[in-house]
C-alpha positions as CSV (number, residue, x, y, z in Angstrom):
1,X,-7.2,-23.9,6.3
2,X,-9.6,-26.0,7.9
3,X,-12.8,-24.6,8.8
4,X,-12.6,-24.4,12.3
5,X,-9.3,-22.0,11.7
6,X,-11.1,-19.7,9.5
7,X,-14.2,-19.6,12.2
8,X,-11.8,-19.0,14.6
9,X,-10.8,-16.1,13.2
10,X,-13.8,-15.0,12.4
11,X,-15.1,-14.8,15.9
12,X,-11.6,-13.7,16.9
13,X,-12.2,-10.6,14.9
14,X,-15.8,-10.0,15.5
15,X,-14.4,-10.0,19.7
16,X,-12.3,-7.5,18.8
17,X,-14.7,-5.5,17.2
18,X,-17.1,-5.5,20.3
19,X,-14.1,-5.1,22.9
20,X,-13.2,-1.4,20.6
21,X,-16.8,-0.6,20.7
22,X,-17.3,-1.8,24.1
23,X,-14.4,0.7,25.3
24,X,-14.9,3.8,22.7
25,X,-18.5,3.6,24.6
26,X,-18.0,2.7,27.7
27,X,-20.3,-0.8,28.0
28,X,-18.2,-2.9,30.1
29,X,-20.7,-5.5,29.5
30,X,-20.2,-5.5,25.9
31,X,-16.5,-4.9,26.2
32,X,-15.9,-8.3,28.8
33,X,-18.4,-9.8,25.1
34,X,-15.8,-8.8,22.8
35,X,-13.0,-10.1,24.8
36,X,-14.5,-13.7,25.5
37,X,-15.7,-13.9,22.2
38,X,-12.5,-13.2,21.0
39,X,-10.8,-16.0,23.4
40,X,-13.2,-18.2,22.2
41,X,-12.1,-17.1,18.5
42,X,-8.5,-17.8,19.3
43,X,-9.2,-21.3,20.9
44,X,-11.4,-22.2,18.0
45,X,-8.5,-21.6,15.7
46,X,-5.9,-23.4,18.1
47,X,-7.9,-26.7,17.5
48,X,-7.8,-26.0,14.1
49,X,-4.0,-25.3,13.7
50,X,-4.4,-29.0,15.4
51,X,-6.3,-30.9,13.7
52,X,-4.2,-29.5,10.2
53,X,-1.0,-30.8,12.3
54,X,-2.8,-34.1,12.9
55,X,-4.0,-34.3,9.1
56,X,0.1,-34.0,7.6
57,X,1.9,-36.3,6.4
58,X,5.2,-36.6,8.0
């Protein structure tokens, strides 16, 4: 697991938390922020997955 995979997973978790809190409190701004944060985390994790696959010996 490389650093992009780890950081992406952490960012995705923070986004999930923000989205949940935003939904629970009725704060749409925080909910949207969490959704964006989660998507960014998933994108970074995907980048890490690609890097990991590229570095694997065949």
